[in-house]
Each structure stands twice: as structure tokens, then as C-alpha cells.
PDB file of N, CA, C, O and CB in Angstrom:
ATOM      1  N   MET A   1      80.870 170.819  78.695  1.00  0.00           N
ATOM      2  CA  MET A   1      79.160 170.258  78.875  1.00  0.00           C
ATOM      3  C   MET A   1      78.005 170.619  80.288  1.00  0.00           C
ATOM      4  O   MET A   1      78.192 170.297  81.461  1.00  0.00           O
ATOM      5  CB  MET A   1      79.313 168.459  78.951  1.00  0.00           C
ATOM      6  N   SER A   2      77.209 171.123  79.906  1.00  0.00           N
ATOM      7  CA  SER A   2      75.930 171.913  80.958  1.00  0.00           C
ATOM      8  C   SER A   2      76.007 171.357  81.773  1.00  0.00           C
ATOM      9  O   SER A   2      76.519 170.251  81.944  1.00  0.00           O
ATOM     10  CB  SER A   2      74.447 172.009  80.737  1.00  0.00           C
ATOM     11  N   GLY A   3      75.444 172.110  82.517  1.00  0.00           N
ATOM     12  CA  GLY A   3      75.307 170.398  84.197  1.00  0.00           C
ATOM     13  C   GLY A   3      74.141 169.770  83.509  1.00  0.00           C
ATOM     14  O   GLY A   3      74.214 168.544  83.600  1.00  0.00           O
ATOM     15  N   SER A   4      73.187 170.144  82.912  1.00  0.00           N
ATOM     16  CA  SER A   4      71.672 169.311  82.568  1.00  0.00           C
ATOM     17  C   SER A   4      72.030 168.117  81.722  1.00  0.00           C
ATOM     18  O   SER A   4      71.534 166.998  81.852  1.00  0.00           O
ATOM     19  CB  SER A   4      70.446 170.303  81.603  1.00  0.00           C
ATOM     20  N   THR A   5      72.461 168.285  81.305  1.00  0.00           N
ATOM     21  CA  THR A   5      73.459 167.260  80.098  1.00  0.00           C
ATOM     22  C   THR A   5      74.049 166.192  80.703  1.00  0.00           C
ATOM     23  O   THR A   5      74.264 165.100  80.176  1.00  0.00           O
ATOM     24  CB  THR A   5      74.820 168.023  79.356  1.00  0.00           C
ATOM     25  N   LYS A   6      74.337 166.559  81.944  1.00  0.00           N
ATOM     26  CA  LYS A   6      75.729 165.794  82.634  1.00  0.00           C
ATOM     27  C   LYS A   6      74.532 164.955  83.597  1.00  0.00           C
ATOM     28  O   LYS A   6      74.553 163.796  84.010  1.00  0.00           O
ATOM     29  CB  LYS A   6      77.259 167.076  83.719  1.00  0.00           C
ATOM     30  N   THR A   7      73.619 165.907  83.750  1.00  0.00           N
ATOM     31  CA  THR A   7      72.631 165.537  84.991  1.00  0.00           C
ATOM     32  C   THR A   7      71.263 164.195  84.023  1.00  0.00           C
ATOM     33  O   THR A   7      70.520 163.315  84.458  1.00  0.00           O
ATOM     34  CB  THR A   7      71.630 167.600  85.742  1.00  0.00           C
ATOM     35  N   MET A   8      71.487 164.608  82.951  1.00  0.00           N
ATOM     36  CA  MET A   8      70.428 163.900  81.725  1.00  0.00           C
ATOM     37  C   MET A   8      71.547 162.860  81.192  1.00  0.00           C
ATOM     38  O   MET A   8      70.986 162.398  80.198  1.00  0.00           O
ATOM     39  CB  MET A   8      69.744 165.187  80.213  1.00  0.00           C
ATOM     40  N   GLY A   9      72.707 162.279  81.276  1.00  0.00           N
ATOM     41  CA  GLY A   9      73.842 161.087  81.252  1.00  0.00           C
ATOM     42  C   GLY A   9      73.532 160.492  82.633  1.00  0.00           C
ATOM     43  O   GLY A   9      73.027 159.370  82.678  1.00  0.00           O
ATOM     44  N   MET A  10      73.790 161.144  83.724  1.00  0.00           N
ATOM     45  CA  MET A  10      73.731 160.214  85.091  1.00  0.00           C
ATOM     46  C   MET A  10      72.320 159.848  84.604  1.00  0.00           C
ATOM     47  O   MET A  10      72.444 158.625  84.532  1.00  0.00           O
ATOM     48  CB  MET A  10      73.904 161.024  86.883  1.00  0.00           C
ATOM     49  N   LEU A  11      70.735 160.179  84.125  1.00  0.00           N
ATOM     50  CA  LEU A  11      70.338 159.269  84.572  1.00  0.00           C
ATOM     51  C   LEU A  11      69.621 158.433  83.174  1.00  0.00           C
ATOM     52  O   LEU A  11      68.539 157.863  83.031  1.00  0.00           O
ATOM     53  CB  LEU A  11      69.542 159.715  85.768  1.00  0.00           C
ATOM     54  N   THR A  12      70.632 158.639  82.377  1.00  0.00           N
ATOM     55  CA  THR A  12      70.369 157.273  80.903  1.00  0.00           C
ATOM     56  C   THR A  12      71.128 156.384  81.829  1.00  0.00           C
ATOM     57  O   THR A  12      70.544 155.300  81.855  1.00  0.00           O
ATOM     58  CB  THR A  12      71.310 157.487  78.826  1.00  0.00           C
ATOM     59  N   VAL A  13      72.237 156.376  82.644  1.00  0.00           N
ATOM     60  CA  VAL A  13      73.354 155.492  82.840  1.00  0.00           C
ATOM     61  C   VAL A  13      72.438 154.682  84.450  1.00  0.00           C
ATOM     62  O   VAL A  13      72.343 153.506  84.801  1.00  0.00           O
ATOM     63  CB  VAL A  13      75.221 156.581  83.079  1.00  0.00           C
ATOM     64  N   ALA A  14      72.014 155.729  84.954  1.00  0.00           N
ATOM     65  CA  ALA A  14      70.539 155.188  86.529  1.00  0.00           C
ATOM     66  C   ALA A  14      69.449 153.422  85.215  1.00  0.00           C
ATOM     67  O   ALA A  14      69.212 152.218  85.115  1.00  0.00           O
ATOM     68  CB  ALA A  14      68.257 157.964  86.960  1.00  0.00           C
ATOM     69  N   ALA A  15      69.297 154.624  84.706  1.00  0.00           N
ATOM     70  CA  ALA A  15      68.719 154.012  83.749  1.00  0.00           C
ATOM     71  C   ALA A  15      68.961 152.810  83.738  1.00  0.00           C
ATOM     72  O   ALA A  15      68.555 151.884  84.440  1.00  0.00           O
ATOM     73  CB  ALA A  15      68.927 154.452  82.720  1.00  0.00           C
ATOM     74  N   LEU A  16      69.750 152.875  82.776  1.00  0.00           N
ATOM     75  CA  LEU A  16      70.590 150.932  82.094  1.00  0.00           C
ATOM     76  C   LEU A  16      70.495 149.853  83.087  1.00  0.00           C
ATOM     77  O   LEU A  16      70.128 148.679  83.120  1.00  0.00           O
ATOM     78  CB  LEU A  16      72.672 150.861  81.806  1.00  0.00           C
ATOM     79  N   VAL A  17      71.353 151.424  84.497  1.00  0.00           N
ATOM     80  CA  VAL A  17      71.071 149.826  85.313  1.00  0.00           C
ATOM     81  C   VAL A  17      69.874 149.576  85.814  1.00  0.00           C
ATOM     82  O   VAL A  17      69.705 148.432  86.235  1.00  0.00           O
ATOM     83  CB  VAL A  17      71.906 149.540  86.580  1.00  0.00           C
ATOM     84  N   ALA A  18      69.261 150.097  85.866  1.00  0.00           N
ATOM     85  CA  ALA A  18      67.552 149.668  86.166  1.00  0.00           C
ATOM     86  C   ALA A  18      66.814 148.626  85.483  1.00  0.00           C
ATOM     87  O   ALA A  18      66.124 147.674  85.849  1.00  0.00           O
ATOM     88  CB  ALA A  18      66.629 150.797  85.852  1.00  0.00           C
ATOM     89  N   VAL A  19      67.359 149.351  83.822  1.00  0.00           N
ATOM     90  CA  VAL A  19      66.482 147.923  82.780  1.00  0.00           C
ATOM     91  C   VAL A  19      67.520 146.873  82.866  1.00  0.00           C
ATOM     92  O   VAL A  19      66.847 145.947  83.319  1.00  0.00           O
ATOM     93  CB  VAL A  19      66.133 148.266  80.741  1.00  0.00           C
ATOM     94  N   THR A  20      68.650 146.438  82.735  1.00  0.00           N
ATOM     95  CA  THR A  20      69.852 145.887  83.420  1.00  0.00           C
ATOM     96  C   THR A  20      68.823 144.822  83.940  1.00  0.00           C
ATOM     97  O   THR A  20      68.416 143.830  83.336  1.00  0.00           O
ATOM     98  CB  THR A  20      70.833 146.926  84.605  1.00  0.00           C
ATOM     99  N   ALA A  21      68.479 145.281  85.273  1.00  0.00           N
ATOM    100  CA  ALA A  21      68.309 144.828  86.601  1.00  0.00           C
ATOM    101  C   ALA A  21      66.999 143.823  86.340  1.00  0.00           C
ATOM    102  O   ALA A  21      66.807 142.609  86.409  1.00  0.00           O
ATOM    103  CB  ALA A  21      68.074 146.153  87.743  1.00  0.00           C
ATOM    104  N   TYR A  22      66.311 144.841  86.046  1.00  0.00           N
ATOM    105  CA  TYR A  22      65.041 143.944  86.046  1.00  0.00           C
ATOM    106  C   TYR A  22      64.905 143.226  84.631  1.00  0.00           C
ATOM    107  O   TYR A  22      63.679 143.135  84.554  1.00  0.00           O
ATOM    108  CB  TYR A  22      63.654 144.870  86.351  1.00  0.00           C
ATOM    109  N   THR A  23      65.427 142.642  83.425  1.00  0.00           N
ATOM    110  CA  THR A  23      66.149 142.549  82.422  1.00  0.00           C
ATOM    111  C   THR A  23      65.948 140.907  83.636  1.00  0.00           C
ATOM    112  O   THR A  23      64.966 140.213  83.900  1.00  0.00           O
ATOM    113  CB  THR A  23      67.694 143.778  81.898  1.00  0.00           C
ATOM    114  N   VAL A  24      67.490 140.847  84.113  1.00  0.00           N
ATOM    115  CA  VAL A  24      67.426 139.730  84.886  1.00  0.00           C
ATOM    116  C   VAL A  24      66.575 139.033  86.346  1.00  0.00           C
ATOM    117  O   VAL A  24      66.583 137.911  86.852  1.00  0.00           O
ATOM    118  CB  VAL A  24      68.486 139.802  85.063  1.00  0.00           C
ATOM    119  N   ALA A  25      66.140 139.839  86.557  1.00  0.00           N
ATOM    120  CA  ALA A  25      64.777 139.645  87.208  1.00  0.00           C
ATOM    121  C   ALA A  25      63.938 138.740  87.034  1.00  0.00           C
ATOM    122  O   ALA A  25      63.756 137.616  87.500  1.00  0.00           O
ATOM    123  CB  ALA A  25      64.093 140.481  87.048  1.00  0.00           C
ATOM    124  N   LEU A  26      63.195 139.721  85.913  1.00  0.00           N
ATOM    125  CA  LEU A  26      61.756 139.445  85.763  1.00  0.00           C
ATOM    126  C   LEU A  26      62.024 139.189  84.310  1.00  0.00           C
ATOM    127  O   LEU A  26      61.162 139.475  83.479  1.00  0.00           O
ATOM    128  CB  LEU A  26      60.582 140.669  86.206  1.00  0.00           C
ATOM    129  N   GLY A  27      62.559 138.944  84.147  1.00  0.00           N
ATOM    130  CA  GLY A  27      62.438 139.090  82.174  1.00  0.00           C
ATOM    131  C   GLY A  27      62.690 139.814  81.146  1.00  0.00           C
ATOM    132  O   GLY A  27      62.445 140.959  81.527  1.00  0.00           O
ATOM    133  N   SER A  28      63.068 139.860  79.950  1.00  0.00           N
ATOM    134  CA  SER A  28      63.369 141.143  78.928  1.00  0.00           C
ATOM    135  C   SER A  28      62.439 141.555  78.756  1.00  0.00           C
ATOM    136  O   SER A  28      61.502 140.783  78.555  1.00  0.00           O
ATOM    137  CB  SER A  28      63.927 141.065  77.673  1.00  0.00           C
ATOM    138  N   SER A  29      62.261 142.718  78.747  1.00  0.00           N
ATOM    139  CA  SER A  29      60.477 144.263  78.307  1.00  0.00           C
ATOM    140  C   SER A  29      61.085 144.566  77.188  1.00  0.00           C
ATOM    141  O   SER A  29      61.900 145.465  77.394  1.00  0.00           O
ATOM    142  CB  SER A  29      60.063 146.295  79.524  1.00  0.00           C
ATOM    143  N   GLY A  30      61.060 144.254  76.198  1.00  0.00           N
ATOM    144  CA  GLY A  30      60.565 144.945  75.452  1.00  0.00           C
ATOM    145  C   GLY A  30      60.381 146.356  74.854  1.00  0.00           C
ATOM    146  O   GLY A  30      60.920 146.812  73.846  1.00  0.00           O
ATOM    147  N   TRP A  31      59.614 146.877  75.586  1.00  0.00           N
ATOM    148  CA  TRP A  31      59.339 148.425  76.150  1.00  0.00           C
ATOM    149  C   TRP A  31      60.247 149.504  76.722  1.00  0.00           C
ATOM    150  O   TRP A  31      60.606 150.657  76.483  1.00  0.00           O
ATOM    151  CB  TRP A  31      58.532 148.331  77.153  1.00  0.00           C
ATOM    152  N   LEU A  32      60.460 148.348  77.760  1.00  0.00           N
ATOM    153  CA  LEU A  32      62.116 148.851  78.209  1.00  0.00           C
ATOM    154  C   LEU A  32      62.458 149.448  77.625  1.00  0.00           C
ATOM    155  O   LEU A  32      62.177 150.634  77.449  1.00  0.00           O
ATOM    156  CB  LEU A  32      63.199 148.160  78.302  1.00  0.00           C
ATOM    157  N   TRP A  33      63.390 148.608  77.002  1.00  0.00           N
ATOM    158  CA  TRP A  33      64.809 148.818  75.474  1.00  0.00           C
ATOM    159  C   TRP A  33      64.368 149.581  74.960  1.00  0.00           C
ATOM    160  O   TRP A  33      65.016 150.390  74.296  1.00  0.00           O
ATOM    161  CB  TRP A  33      65.236 147.708  74.198  1.00  0.00           C
ATOM    162  N   PHE A  34      63.561 149.592  75.040  1.00  0.00           N
ATOM    163  CA  PHE A  34      63.068 150.747  73.664  1.00  0.00           C
ATOM    164  C   PHE A  34      62.996 152.093  74.521  1.00  0.00           C
ATOM    165  O   PHE A  34      63.675 152.980  74.005  1.00  0.00           O
ATOM    166  CB  PHE A  34      61.173 150.372  72.757  1.00  0.00           C
ATOM    167  N   GLY A  35      62.516 152.374  75.391  1.00  0.00           N
ATOM    168  CA  GLY A  35      62.665 153.105  76.504  1.00  0.00           C
ATOM    169  C   GLY A  35      63.869 153.785  76.703  1.00  0.00           C
ATOM    170  O   GLY A  35      63.882 155.003  76.880  1.00  0.00           O
ATOM    171  N   TRP A  36      65.110 152.951  76.687  1.00  0.00           N
ATOM    172  CA  TRP A  36      66.734 153.096  77.345  1.00  0.00           C
ATOM    173  C   TRP A  36      66.768 153.836  75.786  1.00  0.00           C
ATOM    174  O   TRP A  36      66.991 155.039  75.647  1.00  0.00           O
ATOM    175  CB  TRP A  36      68.053 151.291  77.864  1.00  0.00           C
ATOM    176  N   VAL A  37      66.562 153.091  74.882  1.00  0.00           N
ATOM    177  CA  VAL A  37      67.177 153.786  73.737  1.00  0.00           C
ATOM    178  C   VAL A  37      66.395 154.922  72.678  1.00  0.00           C
ATOM    179  O   VAL A  37      66.775 154.972  71.508  1.00  0.00           O
ATOM    180  CB  VAL A  37      67.620 152.666  72.935  1.00  0.00           C
ATOM    181  N   VAL A  38      65.402 155.728  73.110  1.00  0.00           N
ATOM    182  CA  VAL A  38      65.263 157.208  73.221  1.00  0.00           C
ATOM    183  C   VAL A  38      65.606 157.901  74.060  1.00  0.00           C
ATOM    184  O   VAL A  38      65.740 159.052  73.645  1.00  0.00           O
ATOM    185  CB  VAL A  38      64.321 157.584  73.181  1.00  0.00           C
ATOM    186  N   LEU A  39      65.947 157.719  75.628  1.00  0.00           N
ATOM    187  CA  LEU A  39      66.924 158.022  76.051  1.00  0.00           C
ATOM    188  C   LEU A  39      67.615 158.608  75.879  1.00  0.00           C
ATOM    189  O   LEU A  39      67.873 159.811  75.868  1.00  0.00           O
ATOM    190  CB  LEU A  39      67.280 157.609  76.174  1.00  0.00           C
ATOM    191  N   GLY A  40      68.187 157.340  75.643  1.00  0.00           N
ATOM    192  CA  GLY A  40      69.761 157.573  75.234  1.00  0.00           C
ATOM    193  C   GLY A  40      70.217 158.244  74.169  1.00  0.00           C
ATOM    194  O   GLY A  40      71.395 158.596  74.224  1.00  0.00           O
ATOM    195  N   LEU A  41      69.493 158.560  73.056  1.00  0.00           N
ATOM    196  CA  LEU A  41      69.430 159.052  72.463  1.00  0.00           C
ATOM    197  C   LEU A  41      68.636 160.751  72.459  1.00  0.00           C
ATOM    198  O   LEU A  41      69.183 161.614  71.773  1.00  0.00           O
ATOM    199  CB  LEU A  41      69.239 158.139  71.963  1.00  0.00           C
ATOM    200  N   ILE A  42      67.774 160.994  72.998  1.00  0.00           N
ATOM    201  CA  ILE A  42      68.105 162.602  72.975  1.00  0.00           C
ATOM    202  C   ILE A  42      69.384 162.936  74.171  1.00  0.00           C
ATOM    203  O   ILE A  42      70.290 163.625  73.702  1.00  0.00           O
ATOM    204  CB  ILE A  42      66.476 163.582  73.449  1.00  0.00           C
ATOM    205  N   THR A  43      69.521 162.617  75.331  1.00  0.00           N
ATOM    206  CA  THR A  43      71.121 162.091  75.900  1.00  0.00           C
ATOM    207  C   THR A  43      71.916 162.826  74.979  1.00  0.00           C
ATOM    208  O   THR A  43      72.196 164.015  75.129  1.00  0.00           O
ATOM    209  CB  THR A  43      71.561 160.274  75.792  1.00  0.00           C
ATOM    210  N   LEU A  44      72.204 162.261  74.222  1.00  0.00           N
ATOM    211  CA  LEU A  44      73.486 161.944  72.574  1.00  0.00           C
ATOM    212  C   LEU A  44      73.310 163.685  71.944  1.00  0.00           C
ATOM    213  O   LEU A  44      73.963 164.711  71.752  1.00  0.00           O
ATOM    214  CB  LEU A  44      72.521 160.184  70.712  1.00  0.00           C
ATOM    215  N   GLY A  45      72.253 163.240  71.841  1.00  0.00           N
ATOM    216  CA  GLY A  45      71.181 164.685  70.935  1.00  0.00           C
ATOM    217  C   GLY A  45      71.783 166.030  71.918  1.00  0.00           C
ATOM    218  O   GLY A  45      72.612 166.920  71.727  1.00  0.00           O
ATOM    219  N   MET A  46      70.922 165.658  73.000  1.00  0.00           N
ATOM    220  CA  MET A  46      72.355 166.821  73.931  1.00  0.00           C
ATOM    221  C   MET A  46      72.908 167.342  74.082  1.00  0.00           C
ATOM    222  O   MET A  46      73.044 168.549  74.279  1.00  0.00           O
ATOM    223  CB  MET A  46      73.050 167.026  74.318  1.00  0.00           C
ATOM    224  N   ALA A  47      73.803 165.902  73.988  1.00  0.00           N
ATOM    225  CA  ALA A  47      75.071 167.108  74.026  1.00  0.00           C
ATOM    226  C   ALA A  47      76.156 167.062  72.235  1.00  0.00           C
ATOM    227  O   ALA A  47      77.296 167.052  71.770  1.00  0.00           O
ATOM    228  CB  ALA A  47      76.462 166.470  75.813  1.00  0.00           C
ATOM    229  N   ALA A  48      75.142 167.052  71.995  1.00  0.00           N
ATOM    230  CA  ALA A  48      75.816 167.700  70.295  1.00  0.00           C
ATOM    231  C   ALA A  48      74.883 168.127  70.105  1.00  0.00           C
ATOM    232  O   ALA A  48      74.239 167.485  69.275  1.00  0.00           O
ATOM    233  CB  ALA A  48      76.353 166.838  68.912  1.00  0.00           C
ATOM    234  N   THR A  49      74.070 169.581  70.748  1.00  0.00           N
ATOM    235  CA  THR A  49      73.863 170.648  70.707  1.00  0.00           C
ATOM    236  C   THR A  49      74.513 171.242  71.388  1.00  0.00           C
ATOM    237  O   THR A  49      74.632 172.423  71.063  1.00  0.00           O
ATOM    238  CB  THR A  49      72.957 170.866  70.793  1.00  0.00           C
ATOM    239  N   ARG A  50      75.251 170.791  72.628  1.00  0.00           N
ATOM    240  CA  ARG A  50      75.747 171.882  73.647  1.00  0.00           C
ATOM    241  C   ARG A  50      77.058 172.233  73.647  1.00  0.00           C
ATOM    242  O   ARG A  50      77.579 173.217  74.172  1.00  0.00           O
ATOM    243  CB  ARG A  50      75.528 171.534  74.957  1.00  0.00           C
ATOM    244  N   GLU A  51      77.788 170.938  72.721  1.00  0.00           N
ATOM    245  CA  GLU A  51      78.521 170.817  72.159  1.00  0.00           C
ATOM    246  C   GLU A  51      79.587 172.500  70.870  1.00  0.00           C
ATOM    247  O   GLU A  51      80.639 173.130  70.760  1.00  0.00           O
ATOM    248  CB  GLU A  51      77.720 169.637  71.743  1.00  0.00           C
ATOM    249  N   SER A  52      78.091 172.307  70.232  1.00  0.00           N
ATOM    250  CA  SER A  52      77.962 173.239  68.948  1.00  0.00           C
ATOM    251  C   SER A  52      77.683 175.087  69.455  1.00  0.00           C
ATOM    252  O   SER A  52      77.561 175.953  68.588  1.00  0.00           O
ATOM    253  CB  SER A  52      76.381 172.523  67.934  1.00  0.00           C
TER     254      SER A  52
END
């Protein structure tokens, strides 16, 4: 895995923690979860293209 993919992975995990904390503190926001899913899919796509 390249450095940029690892960075995206760490960013995705940090975003998950932030969105979860926001949800616990202030209530759920569909747009935040949607954004996190999109970020996760981009990260998975980067990982898949780097491995092949």
C-alpha cells in the first residue's frame, strides 16, 4: 500500500470517529454519514487500484 493510500485510510478512520462523536453529541446527520460512505468508497477504490 502506498503512502497516499495509507493517509486516506487514516483520514477515513478519523472521519468515522468524528461523525460518530457528532452523532452521539448532537444527533444523526444523514449528509455526514453519506459523506463518510463516499470517502470510504474512494479509499477502497484507491486501495484496489494500487494493489493491481
